[in-house]
C-alpha positions as a LaTeX table, in Angstrom:
\begin{tabular}{lrrr}
\hline
Residue & $x$ (\AA) & $y$ (\AA) & $z$ (\AA) \\
\hline
Unk1 & 83.09 & 73.22 & 110.80 \\
Unk2 & 80.18 & 74.87 & 112.51 \\
Unk3 & 76.72 & 74.34 & 110.99 \\
Unk4 & 76.04 & 78.10 & 110.61 \\
Unk5 & 79.23 & 78.80 & 108.60 \\
Unk6 & 78.83 & 79.64 & 104.92 \\
Unk7 & 79.61 & 76.80 & 102.52 \\
Unk8 & 82.08 & 78.77 & 100.39 \\
Unk9 & 84.59 & 78.93 & 103.26 \\
Unk10 & 85.48 & 75.23 & 102.96 \\
Unk11 & 86.08 & 74.03 & 99.37 \\
Unk12 & 85.42 & 70.41 & 100.40 \\
Unk13 & 81.79 & 71.03 & 101.39 \\
Unk14 & 78.88 & 70.63 & 99.04 \\
Unk15 & 75.20 & 70.22 & 99.71 \\
Unk16 & 73.43 & 67.15 & 98.52 \\
Unk17 & 69.95 & 67.14 & 97.03 \\
Unk18 & 68.48 & 66.53 & 100.47 \\
Unk19 & 70.17 & 69.65 & 101.88 \\
Unk20 & 72.69 & 67.70 & 103.94 \\
Unk21 & 76.35 & 68.65 & 103.92 \\
Unk22 & 78.71 & 66.13 & 102.34 \\
Unk23 & 82.49 & 66.39 & 102.62 \\
Unk24 & 84.57 & 65.53 & 99.58 \\
Unk25 & 88.24 & 64.93 & 100.06 \\
Unk26 & 89.08 & 64.23 & 96.46 \\
Unk27 & 92.46 & 65.25 & 95.25 \\
Unk28 & 92.70 & 68.08 & 92.83 \\
Unk29 & 93.27 & 66.98 & 89.28 \\
Unk30 & 96.71 & 67.33 & 87.77 \\
Unk31 & 95.37 & 69.99 & 85.40 \\
Unk32 & 93.91 & 72.04 & 88.26 \\
Unk33 & 97.14 & 71.80 & 90.25 \\
Unk34 & 99.17 & 72.84 & 87.21 \\
Unk35 & 96.92 & 75.83 & 86.54 \\
Unk36 & 97.06 & 76.87 & 90.19 \\
Unk37 & 100.85 & 76.43 & 90.19 \\
Unk38 & 101.16 & 78.50 & 87.00 \\
Unk39 & 99.02 & 81.27 & 88.52 \\
Unk40 & 101.12 & 81.24 & 91.69 \\
Unk41 & 104.36 & 81.42 & 89.68 \\
Unk42 & 103.08 & 84.33 & 87.57 \\
Unk43 & 101.98 & 86.20 & 90.69 \\
Unk44 & 105.29 & 85.46 & 92.39 \\
Unk45 & 107.31 & 86.76 & 89.45 \\
Unk46 & 105.17 & 89.88 & 89.17 \\
Unk47 & 105.72 & 90.57 & 92.86 \\
Unk48 & 109.45 & 89.93 & 92.59 \\
Unk49 & 109.59 & 92.16 & 89.52 \\
Unk50 & 108.13 & 94.99 & 91.56 \\
Unk51 & 110.62 & 94.29 & 94.36 \\
Unk52 & 113.53 & 94.42 & 91.90 \\
Unk53 & 112.19 & 97.63 & 90.39 \\
Unk54 & 111.94 & 99.25 & 93.82 \\
Unk55 & 115.33 & 97.99 & 94.96 \\
Unk56 & 117.05 & 99.09 & 91.75 \\
Unk57 & 115.43 & 102.52 & 92.13 \\
Unk58 & 116.93 & 102.75 & 95.61 \\
Unk59 & 120.34 & 101.63 & 94.31 \\
Unk60 & 120.23 & 104.17 & 91.47 \\
Unk61 & 119.47 & 106.92 & 93.99 \\
Unk62 & 122.41 & 105.78 & 96.13 \\
Unk63 & 124.70 & 105.90 & 93.09 \\
Unk64 & 123.39 & 109.36 & 92.16 \\
Unk65 & 124.00 & 110.67 & 95.67 \\
Unk66 & 127.47 & 109.14 & 95.77 \\
Unk67 & 128.28 & 110.58 & 92.34 \\
Unk68 & 127.14 & 114.09 & 93.27 \\
Unk69 & 129.18 & 113.92 & 96.48 \\
Unk70 & 132.14 & 112.54 & 94.60 \\
Unk71 & 132.09 & 115.27 & 91.96 \\
Unk72 & 131.46 & 118.09 & 94.45 \\
Unk73 & 134.15 & 116.82 & 96.76 \\
Unk74 & 136.53 & 116.39 & 93.86 \\
Unk75 & 136.05 & 119.97 & 92.65 \\
Unk76 & 136.52 & 121.40 & 96.14 \\
Unk77 & 139.56 & 119.23 & 96.75 \\
Unk78 & 141.03 & 120.36 & 93.46 \\
Unk79 & 140.62 & 124.05 & 94.32 \\
Unk80 & 141.98 & 123.44 & 97.81 \\
Unk81 & 144.85 & 121.42 & 96.38 \\
Unk82 & 145.80 & 124.25 & 94.06 \\
Unk83 & 145.85 & 126.70 & 96.95 \\
Unk84 & 147.76 & 124.29 & 99.16 \\
Unk85 & 150.18 & 123.51 & 96.37 \\
Unk86 & 150.95 & 127.19 & 95.89 \\
Unk87 & 151.42 & 127.65 & 99.64 \\
Unk88 & 153.62 & 124.56 & 99.95 \\
Unk89 & 155.78 & 125.58 & 97.00 \\
Unk90 & 156.26 & 129.06 & 98.47 \\
Unk91 & 157.15 & 127.58 & 101.88 \\
Unk92 & 159.57 & 124.99 & 100.42 \\
Unk93 & 161.17 & 127.62 & 98.23 \\
Unk94 & 162.53 & 129.18 & 101.41 \\
Unk95 & 164.64 & 126.04 & 102.13 \\
Unk96 & 165.19 & 124.51 & 98.64 \\
Unk97 & 165.22 & 125.59 & 95.06 \\
Unk98 & 161.92 & 126.39 & 93.36 \\
Unk99 & 161.98 & 123.41 & 90.95 \\
Unk100 & 162.55 & 120.93 & 93.82 \\
Unk101 & 159.78 & 122.49 & 95.90 \\
Unk102 & 157.36 & 122.18 & 92.94 \\
Unk103 & 158.34 & 118.53 & 92.35 \\
Unk104 & 157.88 & 117.53 & 96.00 \\
Unk105 & 154.44 & 119.14 & 96.21 \\
Unk106 & 153.35 & 117.61 & 92.89 \\
Unk107 & 154.22 & 114.06 & 93.95 \\
Unk108 & 152.54 & 114.58 & 97.29 \\
Unk109 & 149.28 & 115.56 & 95.59 \\
Unk110 & 149.48 & 112.64 & 93.14 \\
Unk111 & 149.72 & 110.25 & 96.09 \\
Unk112 & 146.79 & 111.78 & 97.98 \\
Unk113 & 144.68 & 112.02 & 94.80 \\
Unk114 & 145.34 & 108.37 & 93.98 \\
Unk115 & 144.24 & 107.28 & 97.42 \\
Unk116 & 141.02 & 109.32 & 97.15 \\
Unk117 & 140.20 & 107.89 & 93.72 \\
Unk118 & 140.72 & 104.31 & 94.89 \\
Unk119 & 138.44 & 104.95 & 97.85 \\
Unk120 & 135.70 & 106.37 & 95.60 \\
Unk121 & 136.06 & 103.48 & 93.17 \\
Unk122 & 135.61 & 101.01 & 96.03 \\
Unk123 & 132.37 & 102.74 & 97.07 \\
Unk124 & 130.96 & 102.35 & 93.54 \\
Unk125 & 131.90 & 98.68 & 93.04 \\
Unk126 & 129.27 & 96.45 & 91.44 \\
Unk127 & 128.86 & 94.41 & 94.62 \\
Unk128 & 127.71 & 97.50 & 96.54 \\
Unk129 & 124.98 & 98.36 & 94.00 \\
Unk130 & 123.85 & 94.79 & 93.27 \\
Unk131 & 120.22 & 94.05 & 94.26 \\
Unk132 & 121.15 & 91.50 & 96.94 \\
Unk133 & 117.65 & 91.26 & 98.43 \\
Unk134 & 116.11 & 90.40 & 95.07 \\
Unk135 & 118.78 & 87.84 & 94.30 \\
Unk136 & 118.15 & 86.16 & 97.64 \\
Unk137 & 114.39 & 86.25 & 97.03 \\
Unk138 & 114.81 & 84.61 & 93.63 \\
Unk139 & 116.90 & 81.90 & 95.27 \\
Unk140 & 114.03 & 81.24 & 97.66 \\
Unk141 & 111.57 & 81.25 & 94.76 \\
Unk142 & 113.69 & 78.74 & 92.89 \\
Unk143 & 113.74 & 76.48 & 95.94 \\
Unk144 & 109.95 & 76.80 & 96.37 \\
Unk145 & 109.36 & 76.09 & 92.68 \\
Unk146 & 111.46 & 72.94 & 92.88 \\
Unk147 & 109.41 & 71.79 & 95.86 \\
Unk148 & 106.13 & 72.54 & 94.04 \\
Unk149 & 107.28 & 70.70 & 90.89 \\
Unk150 & 108.29 & 67.73 & 93.02 \\
Unk151 & 104.88 & 67.83 & 94.74 \\
Unk152 & 103.03 & 68.00 & 91.43 \\
Unk153 & 105.04 & 65.21 & 89.83 \\
Unk154 & 104.33 & 62.93 & 92.83 \\
Unk155 & 100.58 & 63.07 & 92.10 \\
\hline
\end{tabular}
Protein backbone atom coordinates (compact mmCIF):
# COMPACT_ATOMS: atom_id res chain seq x y z
CA UNK A 1 0.00 0.00 0.00
CA UNK A 2 1.25 3.45 -0.78
CA UNK A 3 2.21 5.68 2.17
CA UNK A 4 -0.19 8.49 1.14
CA UNK A 5 -3.29 6.24 1.02
CA UNK A 6 -5.91 6.72 3.72
CA UNK A 7 -5.85 4.12 6.50
CA UNK A 8 -9.54 3.21 6.23
CA UNK A 9 -9.02 1.62 2.81
CA UNK A 10 -7.16 -1.38 4.25
CA UNK A 11 -8.82 -2.94 7.33
CA UNK A 12 -5.52 -4.56 8.38
CA UNK A 13 -3.71 -1.25 8.92
CA UNK A 14 -3.59 0.55 12.23
CA UNK A 15 -1.29 3.24 13.49
CA UNK A 16 0.80 2.60 16.54
CA UNK A 17 1.44 5.18 19.24
CA UNK A 18 4.58 6.28 17.45
CA UNK A 19 2.65 7.02 14.25
CA UNK A 20 4.07 4.04 12.36
CA UNK A 21 1.80 1.78 10.36
CA UNK A 22 1.44 -1.78 11.66
CA UNK A 23 -0.23 -4.54 9.66
CA UNK A 24 -2.44 -6.98 11.51
CA UNK A 25 -3.38 -10.18 9.78
CA UNK A 26 -5.49 -11.61 12.55
CA UNK A 27 -8.40 -13.74 11.57
CA UNK A 28 -11.84 -12.42 12.14
CA UNK A 29 -13.54 -13.88 15.17
CA UNK A 30 -16.21 -16.49 14.69
CA UNK A 31 -18.81 -14.04 15.99
CA UNK A 32 -17.76 -11.36 13.50
CA UNK A 33 -17.83 -13.84 10.62
CA UNK A 34 -21.26 -15.08 11.66
CA UNK A 35 -22.64 -11.53 11.88
CA UNK A 36 -21.16 -10.65 8.50
CA UNK A 37 -22.55 -13.88 7.03
CA UNK A 38 -25.99 -13.15 8.50
CA UNK A 39 -25.94 -9.62 7.05
CA UNK A 40 -24.92 -10.98 3.64
CA UNK A 41 -27.70 -13.59 3.73
CA UNK A 42 -30.33 -11.00 4.69
CA UNK A 43 -29.16 -8.68 1.90
CA UNK A 44 -29.12 -11.56 -0.57
CA UNK A 45 -32.66 -12.62 0.30
CA UNK A 46 -33.93 -9.05 0.11
CA UNK A 47 -32.38 -8.70 -3.33
CA UNK A 48 -33.77 -12.03 -4.49
CA UNK A 49 -37.17 -11.06 -3.09
CA UNK A 50 -37.14 -7.97 -5.29
CA UNK A 51 -36.08 -10.08 -8.28
CA UNK A 52 -38.96 -12.51 -7.68
CA UNK A 53 -41.39 -9.63 -7.29
CA UNK A 54 -40.25 -8.11 -10.59
CA UNK A 55 -40.24 -11.42 -12.43
CA UNK A 56 -43.68 -12.39 -11.13
CA UNK A 57 -44.98 -8.98 -12.20
CA UNK A 58 -43.68 -9.68 -15.70
CA UNK A 59 -45.25 -13.15 -15.69
CA UNK A 60 -48.60 -11.77 -14.51
CA UNK A 61 -48.53 -9.24 -17.35
CA UNK A 62 -47.78 -12.03 -19.83
CA UNK A 63 -50.74 -14.04 -18.50
CA UNK A 64 -52.99 -10.97 -18.69
CA UNK A 65 -51.99 -10.30 -22.29
CA UNK A 66 -52.45 -13.95 -23.23
CA UNK A 67 -55.86 -14.02 -21.51
CA UNK A 68 -57.09 -10.87 -23.26
CA UNK A 69 -55.93 -12.25 -26.61
CA UNK A 70 -57.48 -15.61 -25.83
CA UNK A 71 -60.86 -14.14 -24.91
CA UNK A 72 -60.92 -11.67 -27.82
CA UNK A 73 -59.86 -14.33 -30.27
CA UNK A 74 -62.41 -16.73 -28.84
CA UNK A 75 -65.29 -14.27 -29.23
CA UNK A 76 -64.31 -13.41 -32.81
CA UNK A 77 -63.86 -17.06 -33.68
CA UNK A 78 -67.26 -17.83 -32.22
CA UNK A 79 -68.98 -15.15 -34.32
CA UNK A 80 -67.05 -16.25 -37.40
CA UNK A 81 -67.87 -19.88 -36.65
CA UNK A 82 -71.56 -19.10 -36.47
CA UNK A 83 -71.44 -17.34 -39.83
CA UNK A 84 -69.35 -20.11 -41.37
CA UNK A 85 -71.62 -22.75 -39.90
CA UNK A 86 -74.67 -21.13 -41.45
CA UNK A 87 -72.89 -20.85 -44.81
CA UNK A 88 -71.65 -24.45 -44.68
CA UNK A 89 -75.08 -25.79 -43.76
CA UNK A 90 -76.69 -23.87 -46.63
CA UNK A 91 -74.03 -25.15 -49.06
CA UNK A 92 -74.29 -28.78 -47.85
CA UNK A 93 -78.07 -28.62 -47.97
CA UNK A 94 -77.75 -28.41 -51.75
CA UNK A 95 -76.19 -31.93 -51.88
CA UNK A 96 -77.55 -33.64 -48.71
CA UNK A 97 -80.45 -33.34 -46.38
CA UNK A 98 -80.55 -30.43 -43.94
CA UNK A 99 -80.09 -32.55 -40.77
CA UNK A 100 -76.97 -34.25 -42.21
CA UNK A 101 -75.49 -30.92 -43.30
CA UNK A 102 -76.02 -29.51 -39.78
CA UNK A 103 -74.41 -32.58 -38.17
CA UNK A 104 -71.33 -32.49 -40.41
CA UNK A 105 -70.73 -28.79 -39.75
CA UNK A 106 -71.27 -29.21 -36.00
CA UNK A 107 -68.67 -31.98 -35.68
CA UNK A 108 -66.23 -30.02 -37.79
CA UNK A 109 -66.47 -27.03 -35.45
CA UNK A 110 -66.13 -29.23 -32.34
CA UNK A 111 -62.87 -30.60 -33.73
CA UNK A 112 -61.43 -27.19 -34.60
CA UNK A 113 -62.58 -25.70 -31.27
CA UNK A 114 -60.98 -28.54 -29.33
CA UNK A 115 -57.68 -28.02 -31.09
CA UNK A 116 -57.75 -24.28 -30.35
CA UNK A 117 -58.54 -24.86 -26.66
CA UNK A 118 -55.70 -27.36 -26.26
CA UNK A 119 -53.31 -24.90 -27.87
CA UNK A 120 -54.39 -22.09 -25.51
CA UNK A 121 -54.13 -24.39 -22.50
CA UNK A 122 -50.57 -25.29 -23.49
CA UNK A 123 -49.64 -21.59 -23.62
CA UNK A 124 -50.91 -21.07 -20.07
CA UNK A 125 -49.22 -24.12 -18.49
CA UNK A 126 -47.57 -23.60 -15.11
CA UNK A 127 -44.10 -24.23 -16.55
CA UNK A 128 -44.45 -21.23 -18.89
CA UNK A 129 -45.35 -18.82 -16.07
CA UNK A 130 -42.95 -20.21 -13.46
CA UNK A 131 -40.25 -17.74 -12.32
CA UNK A 132 -37.35 -19.78 -13.73
CA UNK A 133 -34.73 -17.06 -13.26
CA UNK A 134 -35.53 -16.70 -9.57
CA UNK A 135 -35.50 -20.44 -9.02
CA UNK A 136 -32.08 -20.67 -10.65
CA UNK A 137 -30.85 -17.73 -8.56
CA UNK A 138 -32.03 -19.40 -5.35
CA UNK A 139 -30.17 -22.55 -6.39
CA UNK A 140 -27.01 -20.49 -6.73
CA UNK A 141 -27.69 -18.83 -3.37
CA UNK A 142 -28.13 -22.21 -1.74
CA UNK A 143 -24.80 -23.36 -3.18
CA UNK A 144 -23.07 -20.16 -1.99
CA UNK A 145 -24.59 -20.49 1.48
CA UNK A 146 -23.33 -24.05 1.76
CA UNK A 147 -19.85 -22.88 0.81
CA UNK A 148 -20.00 -20.04 3.37
CA UNK A 149 -21.22 -22.37 6.13
CA UNK A 150 -18.41 -24.79 5.30
CA UNK A 151 -15.92 -21.90 5.40
CA UNK A 152 -17.22 -20.67 8.75
CA UNK A 153 -17.26 -24.11 10.33
CA UNK A 154 -13.62 -24.68 9.27
CA UNK A 155 -12.49 -21.73 11.43
